[in-house]
PyMOL Python script that loads the backbone (N, CA, C, O; Angstrom):
from pymol import cmd

cmd.read_pdbstr("""\
ATOM      1  N   MET A   1      17.021  -9.806  60.991  1.00  0.00           N
ATOM      2  CA  MET A   1      17.025  -9.208  59.686  1.00  0.00           C
ATOM      3  C   MET A   1      16.849  -7.697  59.812  1.00  0.00           C
ATOM      4  O   MET A   1      15.990  -7.201  60.541  1.00  0.00           O
ATOM      5  N   SER A   2      17.673  -7.011  59.093  1.00  0.00           N
ATOM      6  CA  SER A   2      17.634  -5.563  59.192  1.00  0.00           C
ATOM      7  C   SER A   2      16.542  -4.974  58.313  1.00  0.00           C
ATOM      8  O   SER A   2      15.954  -5.660  57.477  1.00  0.00           O
ATOM      9  N   ARG A   3      16.288  -3.701  58.519  1.00  0.00           N
ATOM     10  CA  ARG A   3      15.289  -3.043  57.679  1.00  0.00           C
ATOM     11  C   ARG A   3      15.704  -2.997  56.213  1.00  0.00           C
ATOM     12  O   ARG A   3      14.894  -3.201  55.308  1.00  0.00           O
ATOM     13  N   ARG A   4      16.998  -2.722  56.006  1.00  0.00           N
ATOM     14  CA  ARG A   4      17.464  -2.583  54.638  1.00  0.00           C
ATOM     15  C   ARG A   4      17.310  -3.943  53.852  1.00  0.00           C
ATOM     16  O   ARG A   4      16.972  -3.958  52.668  1.00  0.00           O
ATOM     17  N   ALA A   5      17.563  -5.030  54.544  1.00  0.00           N
ATOM     18  CA  ALA A   5      17.377  -6.330  53.863  1.00  0.00           C
ATOM     19  C   ALA A   5      15.990  -6.561  53.560  1.00  0.00           C
ATOM     20  O   ALA A   5      15.700  -7.076  52.480  1.00  0.00           O
ATOM     21  N   SER A   6      15.030  -6.216  54.449  1.00  0.00           N
ATOM     22  CA  SER A   6      13.612  -6.515  54.216  1.00  0.00           C
ATOM     23  C   SER A   6      13.078  -5.560  53.113  1.00  0.00           C
ATOM     24  O   SER A   6      12.185  -5.966  52.369  1.00  0.00           O
ATOM     25  N   ARG A   7      13.548  -4.403  52.986  1.00  0.00           N
ATOM     26  CA  ARG A   7      13.163  -3.523  51.839  1.00  0.00           C
ATOM     27  C   ARG A   7      13.664  -4.081  50.541  1.00  0.00           C
ATOM     28  O   ARG A   7      12.925  -4.119  49.557  1.00  0.00           O
ATOM     29  N   ARG A   8      14.891  -4.512  50.512  1.00  0.00           N
ATOM     30  CA  ARG A   8      15.419  -5.078  49.277  1.00  0.00           C
ATOM     31  C   ARG A   8      14.636  -6.335  48.854  1.00  0.00           C
ATOM     32  O   ARG A   8      14.391  -6.577  47.672  1.00  0.00           O
ATOM     33  N   ARG A   9      14.272  -7.089  49.830  1.00  0.00           N
ATOM     34  CA  ARG A   9      13.513  -8.310  49.443  1.00  0.00           C
ATOM     35  C   ARG A   9      12.123  -7.939  48.903  1.00  0.00           C
ATOM     36  O   ARG A   9      11.640  -8.591  47.977  1.00  0.00           O
ATOM     37  N   ARG A  10      11.483  -6.929  49.449  1.00  0.00           N
ATOM     38  CA  ARG A  10      10.200  -6.524  48.924  1.00  0.00           C
ATOM     39  C   ARG A  10      10.296  -5.817  47.550  1.00  0.00           C
ATOM     40  O   ARG A  10       9.396  -5.953  46.720  1.00  0.00           O
ATOM     41  N   ARG A  11      11.359  -5.085  47.325  1.00  0.00           N
ATOM     42  CA  ARG A  11      11.509  -4.357  46.034  1.00  0.00           C
ATOM     43  C   ARG A  11      11.844  -5.259  44.893  1.00  0.00           C
ATOM     44  O   ARG A  11      11.359  -5.048  43.782  1.00  0.00           O
ATOM     45  N   PHE A  12      12.684  -6.296  45.131  1.00  0.00           N
ATOM     46  CA  PHE A  12      13.110  -7.198  44.165  1.00  0.00           C
ATOM     47  C   PHE A  12      12.779  -8.605  44.534  1.00  0.00           C
ATOM     48  O   PHE A  12      13.657  -9.322  45.014  1.00  0.00           O
ATOM     49  N   PRO A  13      11.505  -9.067  44.332  1.00  0.00           N
ATOM     50  CA  PRO A  13      11.164 -10.383  44.739  1.00  0.00           C
ATOM     51  C   PRO A  13      11.823 -11.412  43.867  1.00  0.00           C
ATOM     52  O   PRO A  13      12.063 -11.191  42.680  1.00  0.00           O
ATOM     53  N   ARG A  14      12.115 -12.558  44.481  1.00  0.00           N
ATOM     54  CA  ARG A  14      12.713 -13.632  43.721  1.00  0.00           C
ATOM     55  C   ARG A  14      11.732 -14.192  42.726  1.00  0.00           C
ATOM     56  O   ARG A  14      10.564 -14.417  43.042  1.00  0.00           O
ATOM     57  N   ARG A  15      12.216 -14.418  41.512  1.00  0.00           N
ATOM     58  CA  ARG A  15      11.381 -14.921  40.485  1.00  0.00           C
ATOM     59  C   ARG A  15      11.382 -16.501  40.614  1.00  0.00           C
ATOM     60  O   ARG A  15      12.418 -17.160  40.526  1.00  0.00           O
ATOM     61  N   THR A  16      10.176 -17.028  40.823  1.00  0.00           N
ATOM     62  CA  THR A  16      10.080 -18.479  40.889  1.00  0.00           C
ATOM     63  C   THR A  16       9.107 -18.895  39.749  1.00  0.00           C
ATOM     64  O   THR A  16       8.151 -18.173  39.469  1.00  0.00           O
ATOM     65  N   GLY A  17       9.336 -19.990  39.133  1.00  0.00           N
ATOM     66  CA  GLY A  17       8.542 -20.483  38.063  1.00  0.00           C
ATOM     67  C   GLY A  17       9.116 -20.183  36.758  1.00  0.00           C
ATOM     68  O   GLY A  17      10.316 -19.936  36.647  1.00  0.00           O
ATOM     69  N   SER A  18       8.293 -20.193  35.732  1.00  0.00           N
ATOM     70  CA  SER A  18       8.753 -20.009  34.354  1.00  0.00           C
ATOM     71  C   SER A  18       8.920 -18.553  33.955  1.00  0.00           C
ATOM     72  O   SER A  18       8.470 -17.673  34.687  1.00  0.00           O
ATOM     73  N   LEU A  19       9.508 -18.284  32.898  1.00  0.00           N
ATOM     74  CA  LEU A  19       9.746 -16.933  32.402  1.00  0.00           C
ATOM     75  C   LEU A  19       8.443 -16.308  31.818  1.00  0.00           C
ATOM     76  O   LEU A  19       8.234 -15.099  31.921  1.00  0.00           O
ATOM     77  N   LEU A  20       7.599 -17.127  31.223  1.00  0.00           N
ATOM     78  CA  LEU A  20       6.408 -16.592  30.525  1.00  0.00           C
ATOM     79  C   LEU A  20       5.466 -15.818  31.460  1.00  0.00           C
ATOM     80  O   LEU A  20       5.105 -14.680  31.158  1.00  0.00           O
ATOM     81  N   PRO A  21       5.078 -16.400  32.554  1.00  0.00           N
ATOM     82  CA  PRO A  21       4.150 -15.639  33.510  1.00  0.00           C
ATOM     83  C   PRO A  21       4.818 -14.344  33.962  1.00  0.00           C
ATOM     84  O   PRO A  21       4.141 -13.325  34.104  1.00  0.00           O
ATOM     85  N   TRP A  22       6.133 -14.363  34.193  1.00  0.00           N
ATOM     86  CA  TRP A  22       6.801 -13.156  34.641  1.00  0.00           C
ATOM     87  C   TRP A  22       6.763 -12.080  33.581  1.00  0.00           C
ATOM     88  O   TRP A  22       6.488 -10.912  33.857  1.00  0.00           O
ATOM     89  N   LEU A  23       7.055 -12.517  32.321  1.00  0.00           N
ATOM     90  CA  LEU A  23       7.023 -11.496  31.254  1.00  0.00           C
ATOM     91  C   LEU A  23       5.588 -10.985  31.007  1.00  0.00           C
ATOM     92  O   LEU A  23       5.408  -9.797  30.741  1.00  0.00           O
ATOM     93  N   LEU A  24       4.568 -11.855  31.089  1.00  0.00           N
ATOM     94  CA  LEU A  24       3.182 -11.414  30.865  1.00  0.00           C
ATOM     95  C   LEU A  24       2.742 -10.434  31.961  1.00  0.00           C
ATOM     96  O   LEU A  24       1.867  -9.605  31.709  1.00  0.00           O
ATOM     97  N   SER A  25       3.315 -10.503  33.156  1.00  0.00           N
ATOM     98  CA  SER A  25       2.918  -9.621  34.224  1.00  0.00           C
ATOM     99  C   SER A  25       3.659  -8.301  34.254  1.00  0.00           C
ATOM    100  O   SER A  25       3.330  -7.443  35.072  1.00  0.00           O
ATOM    101  N   LEU A  26       4.622  -8.107  33.417  1.00  0.00           N
ATOM    102  CA  LEU A  26       5.378  -6.847  33.325  1.00  0.00           C
ATOM    103  C   LEU A  26       4.512  -5.654  33.180  1.00  0.00           C
ATOM    104  O   LEU A  26       4.638  -4.720  33.972  1.00  0.00           O
ATOM    105  N   PRO A  27       3.605  -5.618  32.184  1.00  0.00           N
ATOM    106  CA  PRO A  27       2.771  -4.395  31.973  1.00  0.00           C
ATOM    107  C   PRO A  27       1.887  -4.067  33.188  1.00  0.00           C
ATOM    108  O   PRO A  27       1.656  -2.894  33.482  1.00  0.00           O
ATOM    109  N   ALA A  28       1.407  -5.062  33.870  1.00  0.00           N
ATOM    110  CA  ALA A  28       0.568  -4.824  35.035  1.00  0.00           C
ATOM    111  C   ALA A  28       1.411  -4.311  36.179  1.00  0.00           C
ATOM    112  O   ALA A  28       0.956  -3.438  36.917  1.00  0.00           O
ATOM    113  N   ARG A  29       2.626  -4.815  36.361  1.00  0.00           N
ATOM    114  CA  ARG A  29       3.472  -4.356  37.403  1.00  0.00           C
ATOM    115  C   ARG A  29       4.076  -2.965  37.122  1.00  0.00           C
ATOM    116  O   ARG A  29       4.512  -2.275  38.043  1.00  0.00           O
ATOM    117  N   GLY A  30       4.095  -2.578  35.888  1.00  0.00           N
ATOM    118  CA  GLY A  30       4.658  -1.306  35.517  1.00  0.00           C
ATOM    119  C   GLY A  30       3.548  -0.271  35.318  1.00  0.00           C
ATOM    120  O   GLY A  30       3.813   0.839  34.858  1.00  0.00           O
ATOM    121  N   ASN A  31       2.345  -0.617  35.652  1.00  0.00           N
ATOM    122  CA  ASN A  31       1.147   0.321  35.563  1.00  0.00           C
ATOM    123  C   ASN A  31       1.010   0.866  34.184  1.00  0.00           C
ATOM    124  O   ASN A  31       0.693   2.044  34.022  1.00  0.00           O
ATOM    125  N   VAL A  32       1.247   0.020  33.123  1.00  0.00           N
ATOM    126  CA  VAL A  32       1.095   0.443  31.747  1.00  0.00           C
ATOM    127  C   VAL A  32       0.201  -0.583  31.034  1.00  0.00           C
ATOM    128  O   VAL A  32       0.398  -0.841  29.847  1.00  0.00           O
ATOM    129  N   ARG A  33      -0.736  -1.148  31.707  1.00  0.00           N
ATOM    130  CA  ARG A  33      -1.559  -2.222  31.181  1.00  0.00           C
ATOM    131  C   ARG A  33      -2.333  -1.757  30.003  1.00  0.00           C
ATOM    132  O   ARG A  33      -2.190  -2.354  28.935  1.00  0.00           O
ATOM    133  N   TRP A  34      -3.195  -0.677  30.107  1.00  0.00           N
ATOM    134  CA  TRP A  34      -3.993  -0.246  29.056  1.00  0.00           C
ATOM    135  C   TRP A  34      -3.242   0.333  27.860  1.00  0.00           C
ATOM    136  O   TRP A  34      -3.578   0.030  26.715  1.00  0.00           O
ATOM    137  N   PRO A  35      -2.221   1.168  28.115  1.00  0.00           N
ATOM    138  CA  PRO A  35      -1.421   1.609  26.919  1.00  0.00           C
ATOM    139  C   PRO A  35      -0.702   0.433  26.212  1.00  0.00           C
ATOM    140  O   PRO A  35      -0.511   0.468  24.996  1.00  0.00           O
ATOM    141  N   PHE A  36      -0.316  -0.576  26.957  1.00  0.00           N
ATOM    142  CA  PHE A  36       0.336  -1.750  26.316  1.00  0.00           C
ATOM    143  C   PHE A  36      -0.690  -2.478  25.499  1.00  0.00           C
ATOM    144  O   PHE A  36      -0.394  -2.852  24.365  1.00  0.00           O
ATOM    145  N   ILE A  37      -1.898  -2.705  26.014  1.00  0.00           N
ATOM    146  CA  ILE A  37      -2.949  -3.450  25.271  1.00  0.00           C
ATOM    147  C   ILE A  37      -3.284  -2.683  24.016  1.00  0.00           C
ATOM    148  O   ILE A  37      -3.403  -3.286  22.949  1.00  0.00           O
ATOM    149  N   ALA A  38      -3.444  -1.331  24.106  1.00  0.00           N
ATOM    150  CA  ALA A  38      -3.768  -0.527  22.967  1.00  0.00           C
ATOM    151  C   ALA A  38      -2.678  -0.583  21.911  1.00  0.00           C
ATOM    152  O   ALA A  38      -2.998  -0.610  20.723  1.00  0.00           O
ATOM    153  N   THR A  39      -1.446  -0.600  22.276  1.00  0.00           N
ATOM    154  CA  THR A  39      -0.332  -0.643  21.371  1.00  0.00           C
ATOM    155  C   THR A  39      -0.316  -1.994  20.611  1.00  0.00           C
ATOM    156  O   THR A  39      -0.107  -2.038  19.399  1.00  0.00           O
ATOM    157  N   VAL A  40      -0.545  -3.100  21.374  1.00  0.00           N
ATOM    158  CA  VAL A  40      -0.555  -4.390  20.815  1.00  0.00           C
ATOM    159  C   VAL A  40      -1.737  -4.499  19.788  1.00  0.00           C
ATOM    160  O   VAL A  40      -1.580  -5.054  18.700  1.00  0.00           O
ATOM    161  N   MET A  41      -2.857  -3.976  20.158  1.00  0.00           N
ATOM    162  CA  MET A  41      -4.024  -3.988  19.214  1.00  0.00           C
ATOM    163  C   MET A  41      -3.713  -3.218  17.983  1.00  0.00           C
ATOM    164  O   MET A  41      -4.013  -3.717  16.898  1.00  0.00           O
ATOM    165  N   VAL A  42      -3.158  -2.086  18.036  1.00  0.00           N
ATOM    166  CA  VAL A  42      -2.849  -1.228  16.887  1.00  0.00           C
ATOM    167  C   VAL A  42      -1.808  -1.967  15.959  1.00  0.00           C
ATOM    168  O   VAL A  42      -1.943  -1.974  14.735  1.00  0.00           O
ATOM    169  N   VAL A  43      -0.811  -2.560  16.579  1.00  0.00           N
ATOM    170  CA  VAL A  43       0.141  -3.282  15.807  1.00  0.00           C
ATOM    171  C   VAL A  43      -0.473  -4.543  15.115  1.00  0.00           C
ATOM    172  O   VAL A  43      -0.196  -4.822  13.949  1.00  0.00           O
ATOM    173  N   ALA A  44      -1.280  -5.256  15.850  1.00  0.00           N
ATOM    174  CA  ALA A  44      -1.916  -6.412  15.228  1.00  0.00           C
ATOM    175  C   ALA A  44      -2.864  -6.029  14.121  1.00  0.00           C
ATOM    176  O   ALA A  44      -2.911  -6.718  13.102  1.00  0.00           O
ATOM    177  N   THR A  45      -3.629  -4.948  14.274  1.00  0.00           N
ATOM    178  CA  THR A  45      -4.512  -4.502  13.268  1.00  0.00           C
ATOM    179  C   THR A  45      -3.764  -4.012  12.020  1.00  0.00           C
ATOM    180  O   THR A  45      -4.212  -4.240  10.897  1.00  0.00           O
ATOM    181  N   GLY A  46      -2.654  -3.357  12.215  1.00  0.00           N
ATOM    182  CA  GLY A  46      -1.876  -2.865  11.085  1.00  0.00           C
ATOM    183  C   GLY A  46      -1.275  -4.026  10.310  1.00  0.00           C
ATOM    184  O   GLY A  46      -1.247  -4.013   9.080  1.00  0.00           O
ATOM    185  N   LEU A  47      -0.788  -5.040  11.042  1.00  0.00           N
ATOM    186  CA  LEU A  47      -0.221  -6.241  10.316  1.00  0.00           C
ATOM    187  C   LEU A  47      -1.328  -7.022   9.607  1.00  0.00           C
ATOM    188  O   LEU A  47      -1.093  -7.551   8.521  1.00  0.00           O
ATOM    189  N   TYR A  48      -2.496  -7.109  10.174  1.00  0.00           N
ATOM    190  CA  TYR A  48      -3.631  -7.749   9.478  1.00  0.00           C
ATOM    191  C   TYR A  48      -4.028  -7.005   8.251  1.00  0.00           C
ATOM    192  O   TYR A  48      -4.262  -7.603   7.201  1.00  0.00           O
ATOM    193  N   LEU A  49      -4.111  -5.665   8.367  1.00  0.00           N
ATOM    194  CA  LEU A  49      -4.459  -4.847   7.207  1.00  0.00           C
ATOM    195  C   LEU A  49      -3.411  -4.997   6.135  1.00  0.00           C
ATOM    196  O   LEU A  49      -3.791  -5.027   4.964  1.00  0.00           O
ATOM    197  N   GLN A  50      -2.178  -5.091   6.408  1.00  0.00           N
ATOM    198  CA  GLN A  50      -1.151  -5.213   5.461  1.00  0.00           C
ATOM    199  C   GLN A  50      -1.329  -6.527   4.738  1.00  0.00           C
ATOM    200  O   GLN A  50      -1.240  -6.568   3.511  1.00  0.00           O
ATOM    201  N   VAL A  51      -1.578  -7.600   5.460  1.00  0.00           N
ATOM    202  CA  VAL A  51      -1.721  -8.937   4.810  1.00  0.00           C
ATOM    203  C   VAL A  51      -2.922  -8.899   3.909  1.00  0.00           C
ATOM    204  O   VAL A  51      -2.878  -9.437   2.802  1.00  0.00           O
ATOM    205  N   MET A  52      -4.057  -8.242   4.374  1.00  0.00           N
ATOM    206  CA  MET A  52      -5.254  -8.293   3.542  1.00  0.00           C
ATOM    207  C   MET A  52      -5.075  -7.445   2.268  1.00  0.00           C
ATOM    208  O   MET A  52      -5.625  -7.789   1.222  1.00  0.00           O
ATOM    209  N   LEU A  53      -4.327  -6.365   2.345  1.00  0.00           N
ATOM    210  CA  LEU A  53      -4.107  -5.470   1.214  1.00  0.00           C
ATOM    211  C   LEU A  53      -3.111  -6.064   0.199  1.00  0.00           C
ATOM    212  O   LEU A  53      -3.217  -5.783  -0.994  1.00  0.00           O
ATOM    213  N   THR A  54      -2.187  -6.847   0.639  1.00  0.00           N
ATOM    214  CA  THR A  54      -1.125  -7.339  -0.246  1.00  0.00           C
ATOM    215  C   THR A  54      -1.377  -8.785  -0.686  1.00  0.00           C
ATOM    216  O   THR A  54      -0.630  -9.293  -1.523  1.00  0.00           O
ATOM    217  N   ALA A  55      -2.389  -9.460  -0.161  1.00  0.00           N
ATOM    218  CA  ALA A  55      -2.644 -10.816  -0.569  1.00  0.00           C
ATOM    219  C   ALA A  55      -3.261 -10.896  -1.923  1.00  0.00           C
ATOM    220  O   ALA A  55      -4.008  -9.998  -2.311  1.00  0.00           O
ATOM    221  N   SER A  56      -2.975 -11.949  -2.670  1.00  0.00           N
ATOM    222  CA  SER A  56      -3.540 -12.141  -3.952  1.00  0.00           C
ATOM    223  C   SER A  56      -4.972 -12.594  -3.779  1.00  0.00           C
ATOM    224  O   SER A  56      -5.316 -13.180  -2.753  1.00  0.00           O
ATOM    225  N   PRO A  57      -5.795 -12.338  -4.743  1.00  0.00           N
ATOM    226  CA  PRO A  57      -7.212 -12.781  -4.646  1.00  0.00           C
ATOM    227  C   PRO A  57      -7.345 -14.277  -4.691  1.00  0.00           C
ATOM    228  O   PRO A  57      -6.578 -14.952  -5.378  1.00  0.00           O
ATOM    229  N   MET A  58      -8.312 -14.811  -3.965  1.00  0.00           N
ATOM    230  CA  MET A  58      -8.461 -16.252  -3.924  1.00  0.00           C
ATOM    231  C   MET A  58      -9.327 -16.662  -5.158  1.00  0.00           C
ATOM    232  O   MET A  58     -10.451 -16.192  -5.332  1.00  0.00           O
ATOM    233  N   PRO A  59      -8.754 -17.553  -5.997  1.00  0.00           N
ATOM    234  CA  PRO A  59      -9.479 -17.978  -7.195  1.00  0.00           C
ATOM    235  C   PRO A  59     -10.715 -18.822  -6.825  1.00  0.00           C
ATOM    236  O   PRO A  59     -10.681 -19.571  -5.848  1.00  0.00           O
ATOM    237  N   PRO A  60     -11.810 -18.700  -7.609  1.00  0.00           N
ATOM    238  CA  PRO A  60     -12.960 -19.547  -7.272  1.00  0.00           C
ATOM    239  C   PRO A  60     -12.610 -20.994  -7.726  1.00  0.00           C
ATOM    240  O   PRO A  60     -11.799 -21.223  -8.623  1.00  0.00           O
ATOM    241  N   GLY A  61     -13.275 -21.942  -7.044  1.00  0.00           N
ATOM    242  CA  GLY A  61     -13.113 -23.411  -7.398  1.00  0.00           C
ATOM    243  C   GLY A  61     -13.626 -23.624  -8.778  1.00  0.00           C
ATOM    244  O   GLY A  61     -12.936 -24.181  -9.632  1.00  0.00           O
ATOM    245  N   ARG A  62     -14.816 -23.192  -9.002  1.00  0.00           N
ATOM    246  CA  ARG A  62     -15.483 -23.355 -10.333  1.00  0.00           C
ATOM    247  C   ARG A  62     -16.488 -22.214 -10.463  1.00  0.00           C
ATOM    248  O   ARG A  62     -17.289 -21.955  -9.565  1.00  0.00           O
ATOM    249  N   ALA A  63     -16.418 -21.542 -11.607  1.00  0.00           N
ATOM    250  CA  ALA A  63     -17.343 -20.449 -11.830  1.00  0.00           C
ATOM    251  C   ALA A  63     -18.758 -20.964 -11.997  1.00  0.00           C
ATOM    252  O   ALA A  63     -18.950 -21.990 -12.650  1.00  0.00           O
ATOM    253  N   PRO A  64     -19.774 -20.290 -11.429  1.00  0.00           N
ATOM    254  CA  PRO A  64     -21.125 -20.802 -11.630  1.00  0.00           C
ATOM    255  C   PRO A  64     -21.639 -20.628 -13.023  1.00  0.00           C
ATOM    256  O   PRO A  64     -21.273 -19.681 -13.719  1.00  0.00           O
ATOM    257  N   ALA A  65     -22.495 -21.545 -13.439  1.00  0.00           N
ATOM    258  CA  ALA A  65     -22.998 -21.468 -14.778  1.00  0.00           C
ATOM    259  C   ALA A  65     -24.089 -20.359 -14.827  1.00  0.00           C
ATOM    260  O   ALA A  65     -24.849 -20.174 -13.877  1.00  0.00           O
ATOM    261  N   PRO A  66     -24.135 -19.626 -15.977  1.00  0.00           N
ATOM    262  CA  PRO A  66     -25.146 -18.535 -16.053  1.00  0.00           C
ATOM    263  C   PRO A  66     -26.548 -19.059 -15.912  1.00  0.00           C
ATOM    264  O   PRO A  66     -26.896 -20.086 -16.494  1.00  0.00           O
ATOM    265  N   GLY A  67     -27.371 -18.349 -15.131  1.00  0.00           N
ATOM    266  CA  GLY A  67     -28.781 -18.700 -14.992  1.00  0.00           C
ATOM    267  C   GLY A  67     -29.046 -19.747 -14.000  1.00  0.00           C
ATOM    268  O   GLY A  67     -30.217 -20.056 -13.777  1.00  0.00           O
ATOM    269  N   SER A  68     -28.060 -20.342 -13.365  1.00  0.00           N
ATOM    270  CA  SER A  68     -28.258 -21.397 -12.330  1.00  0.00           C
ATOM    271  C   SER A  68     -28.263 -20.761 -10.959  1.00  0.00           C
ATOM    272  O   SER A  68     -27.683 -19.700 -10.729  1.00  0.00           O
ATOM    273  N   SER A  69     -28.927 -21.438 -10.076  1.00  0.00           N
ATOM    274  CA  SER A  69     -28.925 -20.901  -8.678  1.00  0.00           C
ATOM    275  C   SER A  69     -28.697 -22.087  -7.737  1.00  0.00           C
ATOM    276  O   SER A  69     -29.002 -23.230  -8.076  1.00  0.00           O
ATOM    277  N   SER A  70     -28.179 -21.810  -6.600  1.00  0.00           N
ATOM    278  CA  SER A  70     -27.921 -22.907  -5.654  1.00  0.00           C
ATOM    279  C   SER A  70     -29.105 -23.117  -4.702  1.00  0.00           C
ATOM    280  O   SER A  70     -29.096 -24.061  -3.911  1.00  0.00           O
ATOM    281  N   SER A  71     -30.123 -22.250  -4.767  1.00  0.00           N
ATOM    282  CA  SER A  71     -31.214 -22.434  -3.834  1.00  0.00           C
ATOM    283  C   SER A  71     -32.211 -23.475  -4.380  1.00  0.00           C
ATOM    284  O   SER A  71     -32.472 -23.496  -5.583  1.00  0.00           O
ATOM    285  N   ALA A  72     -32.748 -24.305  -3.548  1.00  0.00           N
ATOM    286  CA  ALA A  72     -33.650 -25.364  -3.948  1.00  0.00           C
ATOM    287  C   ALA A  72     -35.033 -24.832  -4.192  1.00  0.00           C
ATOM    288  O   ALA A  72     -35.772 -25.382  -5.009  1.00  0.00           O
ATOM    289  N   ALA A  73     -35.407 -23.756  -3.490  1.00  0.00           N
ATOM    290  CA  ALA A  73     -36.721 -23.183  -3.705  1.00  0.00           C
ATOM    291  C   ALA A  73     -36.693 -22.115  -4.736  1.00  0.00           C
ATOM    292  O   ALA A  73     -36.737 -20.930  -4.406  1.00  0.00           O
ATOM    293  N   GLN A  74     -36.622 -22.490  -5.960  1.00  0.00           N
ATOM    294  CA  GLN A  74     -36.534 -21.570  -7.050  1.00  0.00           C
ATOM    295  C   GLN A  74     -37.841 -21.536  -7.839  1.00  0.00           C
ATOM    296  O   GLN A  74     -38.435 -22.579  -8.111  1.00  0.00           O
ATOM    297  N   ALA A  75     -38.282 -20.341  -8.201  1.00  0.00           N
ATOM    298  CA  ALA A  75     -39.545 -20.266  -8.908  1.00  0.00           C
ATOM    299  C   ALA A  75     -39.337 -20.841 -10.318  1.00  0.00           C
ATOM    300  O   ALA A  75     -38.292 -20.586 -10.916  1.00  0.00           O
ATOM    301  N   PRO A  76     -40.298 -21.611 -10.874  1.00  0.00           N
ATOM    302  CA  PRO A  76     -40.162 -22.196 -12.161  1.00  0.00           C
ATOM    303  C   PRO A  76     -40.197 -21.126 -13.313  1.00  0.00           C
ATOM    304  O   PRO A  76     -40.961 -20.163 -13.259  1.00  0.00           O
ATOM    305  N   HIS A  77     -39.379 -21.331 -14.300  1.00  0.00           N
ATOM    306  CA  HIS A  77     -39.350 -20.382 -15.440  1.00  0.00           C
ATOM    307  C   HIS A  77     -40.255 -20.902 -16.535  1.00  0.00           C
ATOM    308  O   HIS A  77     -40.073 -22.039 -16.971  1.00  0.00           O
ATOM    309  N   TYR A  78     -41.231 -20.124 -17.006  1.00  0.00           N
ATOM    310  CA  TYR A  78     -42.136 -20.486 -18.073  1.00  0.00           C
ATOM    311  C   TYR A  78     -41.803 -19.840 -19.405  1.00  0.00           C
ATOM    312  O   TYR A  78     -42.500 -20.070 -20.393  1.00  0.00           O
TER     313      TYR A  78
END
""", "prot")
cmd.dss("prot")
cmd.show_as("cartoon", "prot")
cmd.util.cbc("prot")
cmd.orient("prot")
């Protein structure tokens, strides 16, 4: 085996296995792990914020009656 062939083999390793582990390892192999994580976090936070701001309010199941409390240890009213 020549030097050129051995270099080519080290530079472009054969991909064995499924595509998902190979795709997930791309940021680590490209030395962009932390910028990639920060970008994903900012995008996810922005999408979550958009959903929270544009969602309609959740209606209550039943409005509580005035003067009632759900706590069992309530002081008696005289």
